[in-house]
Short mmCIF file of the C-alpha atoms (twelve columns), coordinates in Angstrom:
data_MODEL
# 
_entry.id   MODEL 
# 
loop_
_atom_site.group_PDB 
_atom_site.id 
_atom_site.type_symbol 
_atom_site.label_atom_id 
_atom_site.label_alt_id 
_atom_site.label_comp_id 
_atom_site.label_asym_id 
_atom_site.label_seq_id 
_atom_site.Cartn_x 
_atom_site.Cartn_y 
_atom_site.Cartn_z 
_atom_site.pdbx_PDB_model_num 
ATOM 1   C CA . MET A 1   -12.451 80.223 -17.950 1 
ATOM 2   C CA . LYS A 2   -11.568 77.948 -14.676 1 
ATOM 3   C CA . LYS A 3   -9.209  79.962 -12.346 1 
ATOM 4   C CA . ILE A 4   -6.760  77.854 -10.777 1 
ATOM 5   C CA . SER A 5   -5.303  78.793 -7.316  1 
ATOM 6   C CA . THR A 6   -1.743  79.425 -6.576  1 
ATOM 7   C CA . ASP A 7   -1.342  76.243 -4.490  1 
ATOM 8   C CA . LYS A 8   -2.318  73.940 -7.034  1 
ATOM 9   C CA . LYS A 9   -0.129  76.059 -9.781  1 
ATOM 10  C CA . ARG A 10  2.900   75.368 -7.304  1 
ATOM 11  C CA . ILE A 11  1.970   71.653 -6.624  1 
ATOM 12  C CA . VAL A 12  1.829   71.229 -10.516 1 
ATOM 13  C CA . ARG A 13  4.909   73.331 -11.124 1 
ATOM 14  C CA . ASN A 14  6.998   71.379 -8.263  1 
ATOM 15  C CA . ARG A 15  5.863   67.849 -9.447  1 
ATOM 16  C CA . ILE A 16  6.731   68.706 -12.938 1 
ATOM 17  C CA . LYS A 17  10.318  69.877 -12.060 1 
ATOM 18  C CA . LEU A 18  10.834  66.913 -9.927  1 
ATOM 19  C CA . LYS A 19  10.154  64.291 -12.577 1 
ATOM 20  C CA . LYS A 20  12.229  65.521 -15.348 1 
ATOM 21  C CA . VAL A 21  15.325  65.286 -12.759 1 
ATOM 22  C CA . SER A 22  14.164  62.113 -11.255 1 
ATOM 23  C CA . PHE A 23  13.197  59.911 -14.069 1 
ATOM 24  C CA . GLY A 24  12.831  56.348 -13.575 1 
ATOM 25  C CA . LYS A 25  12.400  56.768 -9.604  1 
ATOM 26  C CA . LEU A 26  9.592   56.173 -7.048  1 
ATOM 27  C CA . ARG A 27  7.978   59.411 -5.694  1 
ATOM 28  C CA . ILE A 28  7.014   59.823 -2.006  1 
ATOM 29  C CA . THR A 29  3.867   61.821 -1.558  1 
ATOM 30  C CA . ILE A 30  3.113   63.702 1.500   1 
ATOM 31  C CA . SER A 31  -0.297  64.615 2.608   1 
ATOM 32  C CA . LYS A 32  -0.980  66.307 5.683   1 
ATOM 33  C CA . SER A 33  -4.152  67.897 7.854   1 
ATOM 34  C CA . LEU A 34  -4.145  69.866 11.036  1 
ATOM 35  C CA . LYS A 35  -4.527  66.579 12.767  1 
ATOM 36  C CA . ASN A 36  -2.869  63.622 10.667  1 
ATOM 37  C CA . ILE A 37  -0.030  63.243 8.237   1 
ATOM 38  C CA . SER A 38  0.296   60.282 5.609   1 
ATOM 39  C CA . ALA A 39  2.872   59.596 3.059   1 
ATOM 40  C CA . GLN A 40  3.075   56.865 0.348   1 
ATOM 41  C CA . ILE A 41  5.525   55.778 -2.174  1 
ATOM 42  C CA . VAL A 42  4.230   55.825 -5.900  1 
ATOM 43  C CA . ASP A 43  5.170   54.242 -8.986  1 
ATOM 44  C CA . ASP A 44  4.273   56.805 -11.573 1 
ATOM 45  C CA . SER A 45  5.216   54.807 -14.618 1 
ATOM 46  C CA . ILE A 46  1.984   52.278 -13.795 1 
ATOM 47  C CA . ASN A 47  0.162   55.056 -11.577 1 
ATOM 48  C CA . LYS A 48  -0.022  52.976 -8.526  1 
ATOM 49  C CA . THR A 49  0.981   53.383 -4.971  1 
ATOM 50  C CA . ILE A 50  3.276   50.525 -3.614  1 
ATOM 51  C CA . VAL A 51  3.580   51.625 0.164   1 
ATOM 52  C CA . SER A 52  1.832   53.845 2.414   1 
ATOM 53  C CA . ALA A 53  1.759   54.897 6.037   1 
ATOM 54  C CA . SER A 54  -0.659  57.221 8.085   1 
ATOM 55  C CA . SER A 55  -1.379  58.225 11.488  1 
ATOM 56  C CA . ASN A 56  -4.921  57.343 10.805  1 
ATOM 57  C CA . GLU A 57  -3.910  53.654 11.367  1 
ATOM 58  C CA . LYS A 58  -5.198  51.655 14.156  1 
ATOM 59  C CA . ASN A 59  -1.804  51.531 16.404  1 
ATOM 60  C CA . PHE A 60  -1.552  54.968 16.144  1 
ATOM 61  C CA . LYS A 61  -5.030  56.039 17.673  1 
ATOM 62  C CA . LYS A 62  -3.611  54.604 20.977  1 
ATOM 63  C CA . ASP A 63  -0.811  56.837 21.607  1 
ATOM 64  C CA . LYS A 64  -1.162  60.409 22.394  1 
ATOM 65  C CA . LYS A 65  1.747   61.917 20.719  1 
ATOM 66  C CA . ASN A 66  2.349   65.897 19.426  1 
ATOM 67  C CA . LYS A 67  2.265   65.910 15.934  1 
ATOM 68  C CA . THR A 68  6.253   66.247 15.264  1 
ATOM 69  C CA . ASN A 69  6.631   62.923 16.944  1 
ATOM 70  C CA . LEU A 70  3.816   61.288 15.198  1 
ATOM 71  C CA . SER A 71  5.338   62.462 11.626  1 
ATOM 72  C CA . ILE A 72  8.781   60.593 12.952  1 
ATOM 73  C CA . THR A 73  7.046   57.609 13.685  1 
ATOM 74  C CA . VAL A 74  4.915   57.497 10.230  1 
ATOM 75  C CA . GLY A 75  8.149   57.828 9.096   1 
ATOM 76  C CA . GLU A 76  9.921   55.115 10.569  1 
ATOM 77  C CA . LEU A 77  7.022   53.079 9.630   1 
ATOM 78  C CA . LEU A 78  7.203   53.920 6.031   1 
ATOM 79  C CA . ALA A 79  10.865  53.298 5.820   1 
ATOM 80  C CA . LYS A 80  10.558  49.986 7.272   1 
ATOM 81  C CA . ARG A 81  7.592   48.902 4.783   1 
ATOM 82  C CA . ALA A 82  9.890   50.178 1.989   1 
ATOM 83  C CA . ALA A 83  12.620  48.205 2.883   1 
ATOM 84  C CA . GLU A 84  10.361  44.863 3.219   1 
ATOM 85  C CA . LYS A 85  9.657   45.829 -0.773  1 
ATOM 86  C CA . LYS A 86  13.058  46.403 -1.354  1 
ATOM 87  C CA . ILE A 87  12.941  50.030 -2.069  1 
ATOM 88  C CA . ASN A 88  15.234  52.313 -1.497  1 
ATOM 89  C CA . ASN A 89  16.038  54.893 -4.011  1 
ATOM 90  C CA . VAL A 90  13.100  57.376 -4.393  1 
ATOM 91  C CA . TYR A 91  12.388  61.250 -4.700  1 
ATOM 92  C CA . PHE A 92  10.661  63.667 -2.157  1 
ATOM 93  C CA . ASP A 93  7.682   65.241 -3.230  1 
ATOM 94  C CA . ARG A 94  6.660   67.471 -0.662  1 
ATOM 95  C CA . GLY A 95  3.116   68.946 -2.707  1 
ATOM 96  C CA . GLY A 96  2.765   72.511 -1.625  1 
ATOM 97  C CA . TYR A 97  4.146   72.186 1.766   1 
ATOM 98  C CA . LYS A 98  7.107   73.764 2.992   1 
ATOM 99  C CA . TYR A 99  9.984   71.954 3.865   1 
ATOM 100 C CA . HIS A 100 9.564   72.616 7.591   1 
ATOM 101 C CA . GLY A 101 8.117   71.238 10.761  1 
ATOM 102 C CA . ARG A 102 6.392   68.096 10.462  1 
ATOM 103 C CA . VAL A 103 7.329   67.551 6.646   1 
ATOM 104 C CA . LYS A 104 10.968  68.151 7.625   1 
ATOM 105 C CA . ALA A 105 10.683  65.681 10.923  1 
ATOM 106 C CA . LEU A 106 8.942   62.987 8.293   1 
ATOM 107 C CA . ALA A 107 11.667  63.565 5.704   1 
ATOM 108 C CA . GLU A 108 14.491  63.141 8.001   1 
ATOM 109 C CA . SER A 109 13.112  59.945 9.880   1 
ATOM 110 C CA . LEU A 110 12.743  58.444 6.254   1 
ATOM 111 C CA . ARG A 111 16.413  59.230 5.751   1 
ATOM 112 C CA . LYS A 112 17.731  57.993 9.058   1 
ATOM 113 C CA . ASN A 113 15.657  54.608 8.430   1 
ATOM 114 C CA . GLY A 114 16.925  53.780 5.265   1 
ATOM 115 C CA . LEU A 115 15.577  55.812 2.030   1 
ATOM 116 C CA . ASN A 116 17.679  57.515 -0.349  1 
ATOM 117 C CA . PHE A 117 16.717  60.834 -1.738  1 
# 
């Protein structure tokens, strides 16, 4: 029998609850490592990524910023790209991460720049 870690269980449990409540909306997913953070807007009905932004992109490599400010700029970039695609209603899937620090900074930046969730 395959053993599933508690982190994976938490991610799946959160995602199932969010999908029940937010049917028909697009999903913002977060992925972070020790140095970088990325976010993408996913349409679950067709299983495709519509818009994405990451701190690994070329224009972020020039600037030396701390990780929280990097999260804020990634949020601004994602919100700007979503506005170009006329996306404004989404739901926020934080994965297995706590709503704290860089994840919170990214979410607040998205809200400030026009996304509703």
